[in-house]
TISE-92707 format. One record per atom (N, C-alpha, C, O): residue in one letter; atom name; x negated, y negated, z negated. Coordinates in steps of 0.05 Angstrom, whole numbers. Last residue first. Layout:
// TISE-92707
NODE  nunu  torse       u       v       w
NODE     a     CA       X       Y       Z
...
// end
This chain:
// TISE-92707
NODE  nunu  torse       u       v       w
NODE     d      N      28      51     195
NODE     d     CA      22      78     219
NODE     d      C       9      68     229
NODE     d      O      -2      79     249
NODE     v      N      45       6     160
NODE     v     CA      23      25     156
NODE     v      C      21      54     176
NODE     v      O      12      75     167
NODE     s      N      80     -37     172
NODE     s     CA      67     -13     169
NODE     s      C      41       1     161
NODE     s      O      17      -5     158
NODE     t      N     106     -87     128
NODE     t     CA      85     -91     163
NODE     t      C      76     -53     149
NODE     t      O      70     -47     126
NODE     l      N     115    -106      77
NODE     l     CA     142    -119     115
NODE     l      C     122    -102     128
NODE     l      O     125    -108     152
NODE     r      N     132     -64      28
NODE     r     CA     115     -79      48
NODE     r      C     129     -89      75
NODE     r      O     148     -80      88
NODE     p      N     190     -61      -3
NODE     p     CA     170     -47      16
NODE     p      C     157     -69      10
NODE     p      O     164     -87      -5
NODE     r      N     208     -83     -71
NODE     r     CA     214     -92     -46
NODE     r      C     184     -80     -23
NODE     r      O     162     -90     -26
NODE     h      N     236     -46    -129
NODE     h     CA     217     -56    -128
NODE     h      C     223     -69     -94
NODE     h      O     247     -64     -88
NODE     g      N     280     -38    -171
NODE     g     CA     275     -68    -164
NODE     g      C     261     -74    -148
NODE     g      O     260     -97    -141
NODE     p      N     247      31    -189
NODE     p     CA     277       6    -179
NODE     p      C     268     -15    -185
NODE     p      O     250     -18    -202
NODE     a      N     189      38    -140
NODE     a     CA     210      45    -170
NODE     a      C     230      21    -166
NODE     a      O     231       1    -151
NODE     l      N     190      79     -86
NODE     l     CA     195      46    -105
NODE     l      C     199      48    -118
NODE     l      O     219      62    -121
NODE     v      N     156      97     -25
NODE     v     CA     157     111     -42
NODE     v      C     167      78     -64
NODE     v      O     154      58     -60
NODE     y      N     187      81      38
NODE     y     CA     164      76      16
NODE     y      C     172     103     -15
NODE     y      O     190     119     -19
NODE     g      N     212     121     100
NODE     g     CA     204      96      86
NODE     g      C     189      98      70
NODE     g      O     172     114      75
NODE     g      N     210     147     151
NODE     g     CA     193     125     150
NODE     g      C     208     101     122
NODE     g      O     212      77     124
NODE     s      N     237     185     138
NODE     s     CA     253     171     139
NODE     s      C     248     144     151
NODE     s      O     264     126     158
NODE     d      N     208     219     110
NODE     d     CA     214     239     138
NODE     d      C     238     214     151
NODE     d      O     254     219     169
NODE     r      N     199     194      53
NODE     r     CA     177     203      91
NODE     r      C     190     211     100
NODE     r      O     174     230      98
NODE     v      N     248     216      32
NODE     v     CA     236     182      41
NODE     v      C     215     183      58
NODE     v      O     216     170      79
NODE     e      N     242     260      45
NODE     e     CA     266     258      58
NODE     e      C     257     238      63
NODE     e      O     254     231      86
NODE     e      N     197     277      14
NODE     e     CA     199     288      41
NODE     e      C     220     271      49
NODE     e      O     212     263      71
NODE     y      N     226     270     -47
NODE     y     CA     202     253     -29
NODE     y      C     191     263      -5
NODE     y      O     167     256      -4
NODE     r      N     257     297     -46
NODE     r     CA     265     282     -41
NODE     r      C     245     259     -39
NODE     r      O     249     236     -31
NODE     a      N     221     350     -65
NODE     a     CA     250     350     -35
NODE     a      C     250     320     -33
NODE     a      O     238     315     -12
NODE     l      N     197     340    -101
NODE     l     CA     190     326     -77
NODE     l      C     205     336     -58
NODE     l      O     201     331     -34
NODE     q      N     229     289    -136
NODE     q     CA     223     322    -136
NODE     q      C     210     323    -114
NODE     q      O     212     302    -102
NODE     l      N     207     248    -172
NODE     l     CA     222     246    -156
NODE     l      C     211     278    -156
NODE     l      O     193     288    -169
NODE     v      N     182     186    -209
NODE     v     CA     186     211    -206
NODE     v      C     200     218    -196
NODE     v      O     220     204    -199
NODE     v      N     135     121    -194
NODE     v     CA     154     144    -199
NODE     v      C     166     168    -186
NODE     v      O     163     173    -162
NODE     q      N      95      80    -236
NODE     q     CA     104     110    -218
NODE     q      C     135     110    -212
NODE     q      O     153     101    -225
NODE     d      N      60      16    -225
NODE     d     CA      71      28    -221
NODE     d      C      88      68    -215
NODE     d      O      90      78    -192
NODE     v      N      34     -13    -206
NODE     v     CA      15      11    -222
NODE     v      C      30      23    -232
NODE     v      O      23      41    -247
NODE     c      N      16     -67    -166
NODE     c     CA      36     -52    -184
NODE     c      C      27     -25    -190
NODE     c      O      10     -17    -175
NODE     f      N     -17    -104    -134
NODE     f     CA     -27     -94    -170
NODE     f      C     -14     -82    -181
NODE     f      O     -19     -79    -205
NODE     d      N       6    -118     -96
NODE     d     CA     -19    -102     -92
NODE     d      C     -38     -96    -115
NODE     d      O     -61     -87    -116
NODE     d      N      78    -102     -83
NODE     d     CA      52    -127    -109
NODE     d      C      29    -106     -99
NODE     d      O      33     -82     -95
NODE     a      N     113     -88     -48
NODE     a     CA      84    -105     -32
NODE     a      C      77    -114     -59
NODE     a      O      68    -137     -59
NODE     c      N     101      -4     -62
NODE     c     CA     113     -35     -61
NODE     c      C      95     -50     -56
NODE     c      O      71     -44     -56
NODE     e      N     101      41     -80
NODE     e     CA      80      43     -42
NODE     e      C      91       6     -42
NODE     e      O      89      -7     -21
NODE     c      N      77      80    -136
NODE     c     CA      97      53    -119
NODE     c      C      81      54     -95
NODE     c      O      58      62     -90
NODE     l      N      51     139    -135
NODE     l     CA      54     124    -137
NODE     l      C      67     102    -131
NODE     l      O      70     105    -106
NODE     f      N     105     202    -169
NODE     f     CA      80     194    -140
NODE     f      C      77     162    -152
NODE     f      O      91     155    -171
NODE     s      N     101     259    -194
NODE     s     CA     102     231    -210
NODE     s      C      74     226    -179
NODE     s      O      51     233    -172
NODE     l      N     153     318    -188
NODE     l     CA     126     308    -185
NODE     l      C     133     272    -186
NODE     l      O     155     261    -183
NODE     i      N     183     369    -202
NODE     i     CA     184     349    -190
NODE     i      C     154     339    -197
NODE     i      O     137     352    -210
NODE     e      N     208     416    -154
NODE     e     CA     186     418    -158
NODE     e      C     190     380    -167
NODE     e      O     198     364    -149
NODE     d      N     245     440    -106
NODE     d     CA     255     431    -138
NODE     d      C     222     420    -154
NODE     d      O     231     416    -176
NODE     d      N     208     461     -64
NODE     d     CA     221     430     -65
NODE     d      C     233     428     -96
NODE     d      O     226     407    -108
NODE     r      N     142     483     -94
NODE     r     CA     172     480     -89
NODE     r      C     185     466     -87
NODE     r      O     185     450    -106
NODE     s      N      91     469    -101
NODE     s     CA      83     492     -97
NODE     s      C     119     499     -97
NODE     s      O     124     523    -100
NODE     a      N      49     412     -98
NODE     a     CA      76     418    -103
NODE     a      C      75     452     -79
NODE     a      O      66     456     -57
NODE     l      N       1     387     -67
NODE     l     CA      -2     413    -100
NODE     l      C      26     418    -107
NODE     l      O      27     432    -127
NODE     s      N      27     352     -32
NODE     s     CA      13     372     -28
NODE     s      C      12     403     -50
NODE     s      O      19     427     -49
NODE     a      N      37     305     -61
NODE     a     CA      58     322     -57
NODE     a      C      46     351     -46
NODE     a      O      58     372     -51
NODE     v      N      -9     293     -76
NODE     v     CA       7     293     -92
NODE     v      C      17     309     -92
NODE     v      O      18     327    -109
NODE     r      N     -21     268     -23
NODE     r     CA     -39     291     -41
NODE     r      C     -19     304     -64
NODE     r      O     -16     328     -65
NODE     e      N      10     234      -5
NODE     e     CA       9     254      13
NODE     e      C      -5     287      -9
NODE     e      O      -1     311      -9
NODE     n      N      -1     196     -49
NODE     n     CA      26     210     -47
NODE     n      C      27     247     -32
NODE     n      O      36     269     -39
NODE     v      N     -53     181     -30
NODE     v     CA     -56     191     -48
NODE     v      C     -23     219     -69
NODE     v      O     -22     238     -84
NODE     d      N     -49     155      25
NODE     d     CA     -52     190      21
NODE     d      C     -61     199      -9
NODE     d      O     -75     219     -12
NODE     r      N     -17     119       4
NODE     r     CA       3     132      13
NODE     r      C     -14     165      24
NODE     r      O      -4     187      29
NODE     l      N     -48      89     -26
NODE     l     CA     -28     101     -30
NODE     l      C      -8     121     -27
NODE     l      O       8     133     -41
NODE     l      N     -79      82      26
NODE     l     CA     -87      89       0
NODE     l      C     -73     108     -15
NODE     l      O     -77     132     -18
NODE     e      N     -60      44      51
NODE     e     CA     -61      69      63
NODE     e      C     -70      93      43
NODE     e      O     -67     117      46
NODE     r      N     -59      11      29
NODE     r     CA     -34      15      35
NODE     r      C     -23      38      38
NODE     r      O      -2      50      35
NODE     s      N    -109      -7      21
NODE     s     CA     -91      -3       3
NODE     s      C     -64       7       7
NODE     s      O     -48       9     -11
NODE     l      N    -112     -21      71
NODE     l     CA    -136       2      66
NODE     l      C    -113       9      43
NODE     l      O     -99      29      45
NODE     t      N     -87     -68      86
NODE     t     CA     -73     -40      96
NODE     t      C     -98     -29      82
NODE     t      O    -110     -36     102
NODE     r      N    -112    -102      42
NODE     r     CA     -73     -90      39
NODE     r      C     -69     -66      49
NODE     r      O     -57     -48      38
NODE     r      N    -157    -108      65
NODE     r     CA    -163     -90      34
NODE     r      C    -124     -87      32
NODE     r      O    -114     -69      20
NODE     d      N    -147    -134     114
NODE     d     CA    -149    -108     121
NODE     d      C    -160     -87      96
NODE     d      O    -168     -64      99
NODE     s      N    -142    -184      81
NODE     s     CA    -112    -167      99
NODE     s      C    -119    -139     120
NODE     s      O    -104    -126     135
NODE     q      N    -180    -199      77
NODE     q     CA    -165    -189      60
NODE     q      C    -135    -181      58
NODE     q      O    -116    -176      43
NODE     s      N    -197    -202     119
NODE     s     CA    -208    -189     107
NODE     s      C    -184    -184      73
NODE     s      O    -179    -166      57
NODE     t      N    -178    -240     137
NODE     t     CA    -177    -209     155
NODE     t      C    -185    -198     151
NODE     t      O    -190    -178     165
NODE     m      N    -187    -283     115
NODE     m     CA    -163    -272     110
NODE     m      C    -156    -243     126
NODE     m      O    -135    -229     127
NODE     e      N    -236    -293     116
NODE     e     CA    -225    -289      90
NODE     e      C    -202    -282      97
NODE     e      O    -193    -270      78
NODE     e      N    -234    -297     168
NODE     e     CA    -249    -293     159
NODE     e      C    -245    -282     144
NODE     e      O    -248    -258     148
NODE     r      N    -196    -365     165
NODE     r     CA    -198    -338     190
NODE     r      C    -207    -308     177
NODE     r      O    -188    -293     174
NODE     f      N    -241    -388     143
NODE     f     CA    -211    -380     133
NODE     f      C    -202    -356     141
NODE     f      O    -201    -334     129
NODE     v      N    -289    -399     171
NODE     v     CA    -281    -383     147
NODE     v      C    -259    -371     137
NODE     v      O    -257    -350     124
NODE     m      N    -253    -426     221
NODE     m     CA    -273    -394     216
NODE     m      C    -280    -385     187
NODE     m      O    -276    -362     181
NODE     s      N    -252    -466     180
NODE     s     CA    -219    -451     198
NODE     s      C    -237    -426     201
NODE     s      O    -236    -408     184
NODE     r      N    -296    -482     169
NODE     r     CA    -288    -477     154
NODE     r      C    -259    -452     160
NODE     r      O    -252    -432     150
NODE     q      N    -309    -498     231
NODE     q     CA    -322    -474     225
NODE     q      C    -308    -480     186
NODE     q      O    -330    -481     178
NODE     r      N    -283    -547     242
NODE     r     CA    -281    -502     260
NODE     r      C    -280    -486     243
NODE     r      O    -265    -468     237
NODE     g      N    -290    -581     215
NODE     g     CA    -261    -560     208
NODE     g      C    -267    -546     222
NODE     g      O    -257    -524     218
NODE     s      N    -356    -569     191
NODE     s     CA    -338    -582     211
NODE     s      C    -317    -570     207
NODE     s      O    -318    -548     195
NODE     t      N    -397    -590     130
NODE     t     CA    -387    -551     144
NODE     t      C    -365    -573     157
NODE     t      O    -356    -591     142
NODE     l      N    -456    -598     104
NODE     l     CA    -427    -610     105
NODE     l      C    -423    -584     130
NODE     l      O    -438    -568     141
NODE     a      N    -492    -582      42
NODE     a     CA    -484    -572      80
NODE     a      C    -463    -580      89
NODE     a      O    -444    -567      81
NODE     l      N    -522    -633      10
NODE     l     CA    -504    -617       3
NODE     l      C    -495    -611      41
NODE     l      O    -492    -627      59
NODE     g      N    -583    -617     -20
NODE     g     CA    -584    -623      -5
NODE     g      C    -557    -625      -5
NODE     g      O    -553    -619     -28
NODE     m      N    -647    -635     -63
NODE     m     CA    -629    -616     -57
NODE     m      C    -608    -619     -48
NODE     m      O    -596    -628     -67
// end
């Protein structure tokens, strides 16, 4: 058995592919969170109904829920904002 040596260029290409797929996963994750929250909002029957949404912060492992009235959720979404748990920071890139 021998060891396969790779050039710096090959390692760079592999690294870029890994970064791209990691970036793709983060984009998919952001889109999924927004989609889930949109579906939750669609279940409400009144603007004053209180619902539990998923936090859309920068932490890929965050599982916090944010309780909001539907009207407040729509204000956040209409302003281009994110549903965030207290103290959490938004992602730097847009989902749109």
